[in-house]
Each structure stands twice: as C-alpha cells, then as structure tokens.
N, C-alpha and C positions, 0 to 999 in steps of 0.2 A: 530456180526454175520458175517460169512464168505460169501462173494459174490460167487455165482456159476451160473450154467447155468439157474437156475430158480429163482435166487435172484438178484434183481437190488439193487445196493448199492451206496449211495452218497459217493463221494470221501473223504477218510479219511483226516482230517485236513483242509478241505475246509470250507468256510463260509456256513451256512445253506442256502438252496435254497430259493429264493423268491417264493411267491405263484404261480405266472404265470409260473415260470421256472419249478417248481415241476410238475404242471399239464401238461406242454409241454413235459417234459421228459417221463411221464407216457403214454401220448397219442401218442408220437412218436414211441413207440415200436410197431412192427407189430402185428395186432390182431390175425391172424391165426384162427385155429379152436377152438371151445369152449373146454376148458380143465381146469386144476387146476389154481386157482388164482396165480398171480405173487406176490411174496413177495418183498417188497421194504424197505430196511433199510435206513431210512431217517436221523437218528441221532437226535440231539437236535434241535428243531425248535420252534419258537414262536407259541403259540397256535392259535392266530388270523390268522397268516399266513397259518398254516396247515388247518384251517377251510376254509379259502378263496380258497386254492388249491383244497380241496375236493369238494367244491361247483362248481368250474370251471371245474374240471374233470367230475363231474356228469352231468353238463349242456352240455358239449361238447361230451361226450361219444356217440358212435354209437351202433347199435344192435350187431355188431361183436367185439366190444372193449373187450379186455381181462380184466377180473376182477382183482383187485389188493388188497393187504393187506399192508398198510403202518405201519411200526413199528418205533416208535419214543419216545423221552422224551421231556418234556416241561420245560422251566424255571418256577419258582413259579407263580401260577395263580389260582384264584378261578373262576369257571365257573358256571353260572346259566342256567338252562334249560329254554325252551320257556315260561313255566308257573311257573318258579321258583319264590319263594317268597323271596325278599331281607331280610326279617325279620330273615331268617335262617342264615344270615351272622352276627355273634355276634360281632366279632372284626377282621377286615381285617388286622390290624397291618401293613399297608403299602403295602400289597400284592395286585396286580391289580385284579379287578373284571371284568369279561368278560361275557356279556349276549350273549347266543348262541341260535341256533334254534333246539337243540336236545331236546329229552324228559327228564324228571326227574327234580330234584331240584338242590341243590348246591353240588359241590364237589371241591376237591383240586387236582391240578396236580403240580408235582415238580420233580427235579432230583431224581433218584433212583426208579422211577416208569416206568413200561413198558406201553405205550399207543399203542393200535392196532386199526387201522381204516380199517375195511373191506369195500371195494368199489365194491359191487357185484350187479348183476342184478337178483333180486328175481324171476321175471317172467321166466327168462331163466333157473333158477335153479328149478323152480316149487315149490317155498317155499312161504308160507304165513308168515306174520310178527311174529305171535306167535311161529311158528316153528323155524323161524330165531333166535329169542331171545333165545329159548331153546338150539339151537346149539351153540350160543355164550357162554352161561353159561356152556354147556357141555365141550367146548374147554378149558375154564378156570379150570373146575374141573379136567380134564385130565392133564393139565399142572401142577397143584398142586400135583396130584398123582405122577408125575415124580420126585417130591422132597419129597415124603413120607407123604404129607399133605392131609387130607381129607377135601374137600370143601363141603358146604351144600347150598341148596337153601332154601329161606324162602318165603312162599306164600305171594304174594302182595308186595314184596320188592325186585325188580330185583337186581342182583349182586350175589356175592358168599361170604359166611361167613365161619368162622372156629370156633370150640369150644375152648373157652379160657382155659378150664380146661384140654383138651386133643385134641390138634390139629392134632395129628397123629393117634388117635383112629378111628376105622372103624365103630363104632356104629352109627346107624341112629339117627336122632333127635327123641325125645320122641313123638310117634304118639298121645298119650292121651292128652298131654299138647297142641299139635298143633291143635287137634280136638276141644278142649275146647276153644282155642283162636279163631279158625275159626268160632265157633258158636257165639262168641261175636263180631259181626261185628264192633261195635264202638271202640273196644279196639285196633284195628290195629295189625300189625305184632308183633310177640313175638321175642325178641332178648336175652332171658334169657341165660346167659353164652355163648353168641355169639359175635363175632367181625367181622367187614367187612374187607375183604382183597382185594376185586375186585369190581369195580363199572362198571355200564353199562348205556349207554344212546345213543339212535340212532335217525337218521332221515331217512325217506324214501321219495324220490322224483321220480316220474315217474317210480315206481317199483325198483328204484336203491337206495342202502343204502350209507350212510356215517355217520360220528362219529363212536362210537364203545365201546371199553372196556379199562379199566385201571387196571393193576395188581401191587400192592405194593410189591416192592422187598427189597430195603434197603434205606429208606427215612428218612428225618427229619419229624417225624409225628406231631410235635407241631402245625403246621398250621391247622390241623384237629380240634384242640380244639377251634379254632376261628369260627367254623360253626356248625350247626346242620347237620352233614353229611347226604346227600341225603334227608334232610328234617325231620330226626328223632332225637328228643331231647335225648341227652345222649348216642347215638349210638357210641360204641367204634370202633376205626379203628386200624388195625395192619398191619404189613408187614412180609415178610418171615424172615427177620432178627430178629424181635421181638420174634418170636416163635421158634427161634433157628436154622433156616436154613440159611447158608451162601452161597450166590449164586451171580454170576455176572449178572448185568442187561442185558448185551448182550446175555448171554447164555439163560436166561429166555425168552428173546424176541424171540430167535430162536425156542425154544420149543413151545411157544405160537403161533408163526406164523405158524409153521407146523401143530399144532393141529387145528387151525382155517382153514387152507387150506384143511385139511382132511375132516372137517365137512361142508365146504362150496364149495365143488367141485361137478360137475355133476355126 
C-alpha cells in the first residue's frame, strides 16, 4: 500500500512495531474534526502484539480521537474467540494457539491473508453492533467484487463465502434451500457448495471496536485442515488464488481498507 496524506505507513524494512509503540504512533496523530478513518499499513506483526496495541489504543482513545483501520498480516497462528471451544482445534501441528477476547470460534491467520482491524467509535458513527457487522461484511463483498468475485452471506454464520462451483457467477443463493434450512433451527447454517473466504470476529468496549476481518488472498491453506474453521465441521476454506484470482496482498489490503473506510465514515 502506498502511503499518502490519509494513509499512515510503517517504515518499509523496519522491524514490526511493539504494541505500545503502535498505539503511541496512532494516538500521537492530531485528532482534528470527525472525518474518515485513517488507514494505517502496519505490515506483518505478531498477532498478540497487534491485539495488545488495539486494546491500548481503545483504552486510551478520547472522544475526539480519529478512528483508524489497521491493515496487516500475521505469522502463522490459530486464534480462539472468547467462548471458543478448543475441541475445534483438531491438530495444531506446532502452530501457536492464542486465546483472544473477540467473538467467534477458531480461525487461522498466516502470510498471504489481509487482516483489517477497524478501531472506530460506534456511538459517534451512530451505529449499532448489528449494523456495524453488516457494513464489515459489505466492505468484504465490495472488495471481492473489485476482483470479479461474488461474495455471499450465510444466515447465522458471520463472514463471507463464495460458491465453489461458480465463484464469479452473480446468481443469489437458492432462497428455497435457505428457507428450508432456516425452518430447521437445529440443522445450523447450510454451506452446500460454499467455501469461506473471509472471517469476521469483533470486540466492542465502551462503544469502540477492535479486532475485525480477515480476507484470504494467497495463502498456504493447509493449516485450515487442522481446525473446524469458525466452529463448523467440514467447512471448506479458500483464498483468491484457489479460485483463480492472482492478486498481491498489498493491493487487496488497499482495496479493502478503502471499502471499510467508505462504509465506516460519518
């Protein structure tokens, strides 16, 4: 991502910032009037450090602090949500497991995946959590659209999915099968001919958000076979590369960051 007037960028080639340093950098920027969130290209950073920095930023932010969207990648790690069941980790295979305070079950982060952390004041934006989640998903859908891919929501299963038989087709999911599945409450979400391409897990503290979304671009997907992704047995996971889209992680991060900023601005 190219740094510009509205993009803060970590110095190329420098070591990843420590948690306190990242929070300090974000809070040192002048707050100014309420406007679009500031994009911050963090680069690759340890997941635990990123979470600590988000927590510190959220605890220290003031009513006039400019919202931020941090864009980064993580070294390989499995993360469990606050109520995540360790039984969904089938075989960690030496990959670290990190318990976090976000919502959701278990997911995997690794190189080749864009992770976006919106740090926004929902009360200032006039958003409830349900609408905030909808906007996160819409930003992911619009990002996929930029690469010709059609993203889908699945009721009861946050995140974005693509059709494995036609990821570029514009047909909506079959409303009849969805209605039948919805009527059978015990059956849970239906993933028939669907694979997950983007995950979502958030935390809200004092009306301010952290954690966020992860979009798979060009990853080693094998670690996903070591877990029940997002707590669903047998759920397939794909990335843009798998479905035939060749894209640079930094380019996708820029598109996603701008889509998020558009959907999370006053």
